[in-house]
C-alpha distance (Angstrom), angle and dihedral (degrees) to the residues before:
residue distance angle dihedral
M1 . . .
S2 3.73 . .
T3 3.84 130.0 .
T4 3.84 115.2 95.2
Q5 4.07 140.6 171.3
K6 3.75 137.3 66.6
L7 3.84 115.8 -36.1
W8 3.76 122.7 -128.7
A9 3.76 112.7 -90.9
G10 3.78 136.0 178.2
I11 3.78 115.7 61.6
A12 3.81 97.6 14.9
I13 3.77 98.6 43.6
A14 3.82 92.2 99.3
V15 3.80 93.4 59.3
I16 3.80 105.8 35.1
S17 3.78 93.6 109.6
L18 3.81 91.9 53.0
V19 3.79 92.9 63.4
V20 3.81 109.3 36.5
A21 3.77 134.4 -21.8
P22 3.81 106.4 -91.1
P23 3.80 116.5 -109.6
A24 3.79 122.6 -110.3
W25 3.76 93.5 -94.7
A26 3.83 90.2 61.9
A27 3.78 88.7 76.9
N28 3.79 89.5 81.7
S29 3.78 91.6 60.6
S30 3.79 118.1 90.7
P31 3.84 112.8 -145.1
A32 3.78 91.9 -154.3
T33 3.80 93.6 50.1
S34 3.80 92.6 42.9
A35 3.78 94.7 49.3
A36 3.76 90.5 47.7
S37 3.80 92.7 52.0
A38 3.79 90.1 47.8
T39 3.77 94.0 53.7
S40 3.79 97.6 40.4
A41 3.82 100.1 43.9
K42 3.77 117.0 105.9
P43 3.81 112.7 -104.1
A44 3.78 118.2 -106.5
V45 3.80 109.5 -111.4
A46 3.81 96.4 -143.7
P47 3.78 138.6 -2.9
K48 3.80 123.4 -106.1
G49 3.79 91.7 -131.3
N50 3.80 127.3 83.9
G51 3.81 94.1 -100.2
Q52 3.76 127.3 86.2
M53 3.78 120.8 -114.8
P54 3.82 107.9 -99.7
A55 3.78 119.0 -114.8
D56 3.82 93.3 -119.1
L57 3.80 90.2 56.9
Q58 3.80 91.9 48.3
N59 3.79 89.1 50.0
A60 3.80 92.0 48.8
L61 3.80 90.9 52.1
Q62 3.82 89.0 57.4
M63 3.79 94.7 51.9
P64 3.82 119.5 108.7
Q65 3.76 118.1 -98.5
G66 3.76 117.1 -81.9
P67 3.81 145.4 82.8
E68 3.80 94.2 -59.8
R69 3.80 90.9 56.7
V70 3.80 90.4 49.5
K71 3.80 91.6 51.3
A72 3.80 93.0 46.2
L73 3.80 92.9 49.3
L74 3.79 92.6 50.5
A75 3.80 93.6 46.1
A76 3.82 92.1 48.6
A77 3.80 93.7 45.8
M78 3.81 92.0 49.2
S79 3.78 91.4 47.8
W80 3.81 90.7 51.7
E81 3.81 90.9 48.0
K82 3.79 90.3 58.2
S83 3.80 92.9 55.2
D84 3.82 101.3 32.6
P85 3.83 110.3 9.7
K86 3.80 97.0 172.0
A87 3.79 93.7 52.2
A88 3.80 92.1 43.6
C89 3.79 93.6 50.2
E90 3.80 92.1 44.9
W91 3.78 88.1 53.9
V92 3.78 90.4 52.8
L93 3.81 88.6 52.8
S94 3.80 89.6 55.0
L95 3.81 93.9 57.9
P96 3.83 115.8 110.2
Y97 3.78 96.9 -122.1
G98 3.81 98.6 113.6
N99 3.79 105.7 -142.3
D100 3.81 92.8 -11.7
K101 3.77 98.2 87.5
A102 3.81 113.7 -175.2
P103 3.82 123.2 -109.5
F104 3.80 98.0 -16.5
K105 3.76 98.1 134.3
N106 3.79 95.3 56.7
M107 3.78 94.2 38.3
L108 3.79 96.1 48.3
M109 3.79 94.0 45.7
D110 3.79 91.7 48.9
W111 3.80 91.6 47.8
G112 3.80 92.4 45.1
A113 3.78 93.1 52.3
R114 3.78 91.7 47.6
D115 3.82 101.3 39.2
G116 3.78 112.3 0.6
A117 3.80 92.5 161.0
T118 3.81 89.4 66.6
A119 3.78 99.1 32.1
A120 3.80 98.3 51.4
P121 3.83 96.9 55.7
W122 3.80 89.5 43.7
V123 3.78 93.6 56.4
L124 3.79 91.1 51.0
D125 3.80 88.6 61.6
H126 3.81 89.5 63.0
P127 3.82 104.8 47.5
K128 3.80 97.9 138.9
T129 3.79 94.9 44.2
L130 3.78 99.0 44.9
G131 3.78 99.6 32.3
F132 3.77 126.9 -136.1
P133 2.96 142.4 -69.2
G134 3.82 95.6 5.4
A135 3.79 100.2 65.2
V136 3.78 94.5 44.4
H137 3.78 89.6 47.5
F138 3.80 93.8 55.8
I139 3.81 92.7 53.7
V140 3.79 99.7 38.6
C141 3.80 94.2 43.7
A142 3.80 90.7 54.0
W143 3.81 90.6 44.0
G144 3.80 90.8 50.5
G145 3.78 88.7 57.6
T146 3.80 94.6 53.4
D147 3.81 104.4 30.4
P148 3.82 111.2 8.7
Q149 3.79 94.6 169.4
A150 3.81 93.5 56.0
A151 3.80 91.3 43.7
T152 3.80 89.3 50.9
A153 3.79 92.8 50.3
W154 3.80 90.4 51.5
S155 3.79 92.8 47.6
E156 3.79 91.4 51.2
K157 3.79 89.9 60.8
L158 3.80 92.7 58.7
P159 3.81 118.3 100.6
K160 3.78 118.5 -101.6
G161 3.78 113.9 -86.2
D162 3.78 143.4 71.8
L163 3.80 95.1 -43.4
R164 3.80 91.7 57.8
K165 3.81 92.8 44.6
N166 3.78 90.2 50.5
A167 3.80 90.3 48.2
F168 3.80 92.5 54.7
N169 3.78 90.8 45.3
S170 3.81 88.2 52.6
V171 3.81 94.2 48.5
A172 3.79 88.5 50.1
E173 3.81 92.3 49.5
G174 3.77 93.6 50.9
Y175 3.81 92.6 44.8
V176 3.82 97.7 44.3
R177 3.82 91.3 50.2
K178 3.79 88.7 56.1
D179 3.83 100.5 38.9
S180 3.81 117.9 -1.4
P181 3.85 98.4 -173.6
A182 3.81 92.2 47.8
A183 3.81 90.9 47.6
A184 3.80 89.4 51.5
V185 3.81 91.0 55.0
W186 3.81 92.0 44.6
M187 3.80 91.1 53.2
T188 3.80 93.3 56.1
K189 3.80 90.6 57.5
L190 3.80 94.9 59.5
T191 3.81 105.5 109.0
D192 3.81 99.5 -163.8
D193 3.81 111.2 84.6
D194 3.81 95.6 -143.6
D195 3.81 92.7 47.7
R196 3.78 91.7 48.3
H197 3.79 94.4 45.9
A198 3.80 90.9 51.6
A199 3.80 89.7 50.8
V200 3.83 96.9 44.3
R201 3.81 91.1 55.5
C202 3.78 92.0 57.6
V203 3.81 96.5 39.7
A204 3.81 93.4 48.7
D205 3.78 93.8 44.9
F206 3.79 99.0 47.5
W207 3.80 96.5 36.8
S208 3.80 94.0 47.7
A209 3.81 92.3 46.4
T210 3.81 89.8 57.1
A211 3.82 100.5 31.1
M212 3.79 96.4 51.2
A213 3.77 90.0 65.0
K214 3.83 87.8 62.9
S215 3.78 113.7 15.8
Q216 3.79 132.8 -20.0
E217 3.81 95.0 -161.7
A218 3.79 98.3 92.6
I219 3.79 96.1 49.5
T220 3.80 96.6 40.6
S221 3.80 89.9 49.8
W222 3.82 89.4 51.3
A223 3.79 93.0 48.2
E224 3.80 94.0 48.9
K225 3.81 90.0 60.5
L226 3.82 93.8 55.2
P227 3.80 122.9 102.2
P228 3.83 113.8 -97.4
A229 3.81 98.5 -96.0
D230 3.79 92.2 48.4
L231 3.81 92.1 42.5
K232 3.79 91.5 54.6
I233 3.81 91.3 53.4
A234 3.81 93.5 44.6
A235 3.80 93.5 45.3
G236 3.79 91.3 53.5
W237 3.79 92.2 57.1
I238 3.80 94.3 40.2
V239 3.81 95.1 53.8
T240 3.80 91.1 43.0
N241 3.79 89.0 62.2
W242 3.82 98.1 31.1
S243 3.79 95.0 51.0
K244 3.78 92.0 59.5
K245 3.81 87.6 76.3
E246 3.80 106.7 13.5
P247 3.80 110.9 23.6
A248 3.82 94.3 161.7
K249 3.80 93.0 54.8
A250 3.80 91.6 45.1
K251 3.80 90.7 51.9
A252 3.81 92.6 48.2
W253 3.80 90.6 51.1
V254 3.79 93.9 51.7
E255 3.80 92.0 49.0
K256 3.81 90.3 58.0
L257 3.81 95.8 49.0
S258 3.81 121.2 113.6
L259 3.79 93.7 -113.7
P260 3.79 133.4 119.3
E261 3.81 112.0 -91.6
A262 3.82 91.0 -113.8
D263 3.80 90.6 55.8
K264 3.81 91.7 47.4
A265 3.80 89.9 51.7
E266 3.80 90.5 51.8
V267 3.79 92.0 50.0
L268 3.81 92.2 47.0
K269 3.79 90.1 58.0
K270 3.81 87.3 69.9
I271 3.80 90.8 65.5
K272 3.79 107.9 98.9
């Protein structure tokens, strides 16, 4: 699936796994190093946003190094984000962590779920500082879970290219985690081929990974109704997950699909 680059470290490193599974690029981040940099960095005197730094955050910055300081900083930063997200996120940007910006993942996802229409345009104003596509993903994925139609409308206004593809993938991820069947229907209504292909990858992957543990009938029935190009993409993800437990059944299903033989052969290569 999509979502790639270096994950936020520092203050939030201790709770990453409680929010979302870290993307592949997080493997390059060392928790010990990140936590150490978070607790030893000099506190920022004032935020760049219009708000004032809350007293609890100022107090947390003065605490001695250690796990309690890390927890206090994260709690204070998250609390500030809920009341003044722009100021809180601007403060995070001001921290001297280089590319390891403090609790962005949690803050952006929380803001995206609550007010994606404001958060998404804001993050686009900071492409070099936040890095793409990670920051956009956090916001749009959360937004897709709470208001997929609004997130879709925003994504459709983006110019063609990787950013837009990543946005649709993120909407799909947020939506499919909340309601897989509804996300599957939503995806079929996307008229742009690139947008739809980005969405079908995520829907087929996530839905099949969860559905195969129970019943594959719903997702295979959905996939069989897709046009050939979409079906090929969906089938590839479905058999990747299905074949982990039932490779023979996955193979038999692919062989009966209404796809050209060359496409079937390509999909069958995904069966381990």
